[in-house]
C-alpha positions as CSV (number, residue, x, y, z in Angstrom):
1,X,-22.8,-20.1,-18.8
2,X,-23.2,-20.8,-22.5
3,X,-19.5,-21.6,-22.8
4,X,-19.6,-23.9,-19.8
5,X,-22.6,-25.9,-21.3
6,X,-21.0,-26.0,-24.7
7,X,-17.7,-27.1,-23.3
8,X,-19.2,-29.9,-21.3
9,X,-21.3,-31.0,-24.2
10,X,-18.2,-31.2,-26.5
11,X,-16.3,-33.0,-23.7
12,X,-19.2,-35.4,-23.3
13,X,-19.2,-36.3,-27.0
14,X,-15.4,-36.7,-27.0
15,X,-15.6,-39.0,-23.9
16,X,-18.3,-41.1,-25.6
17,X,-16.3,-41.5,-28.8
18,X,-13.2,-42.5,-26.8
19,X,-15.3,-45.1,-24.9
20,X,-16.7,-46.5,-28.2
21,X,-13.2,-46.7,-29.7
22,X,-11.8,-48.4,-26.6
23,X,-14.7,-50.9,-26.7
24,X,-14.1,-51.7,-30.4
25,X,-10.3,-52.2,-29.7
26,X,-11.2,-54.4,-26.7
27,X,-13.6,-56.5,-28.9
28,X,-11.0,-56.9,-31.6
29,X,-8.4,-58.0,-29.1
30,X,-10.9,-60.5,-27.7
31,X,-11.5,-61.9,-31.2
32,X,-7.8,-62.2,-31.8
33,X,-7.3,-64.0,-28.5
34,X,-10.2,-66.4,-29.2
35,X,-8.7,-67.2,-32.7
36,X,-5.2,-67.9,-31.3
37,X,-6.7,-69.9,-28.5
38,X,-8.6,-72.1,-30.9
39,X,-5.4,-72.6,-33.0
40,X,-3.6,-73.8,-29.8
């Protein structure tokens, strides 16, 4: 039982950090797209 809870907790944290990283990358891509769009 303990192992299961600990495992899901670690997995939850990893999933959250991955989501945050994806969001940051997505925002950076959006900024780059907006900059290149303004230049055009």
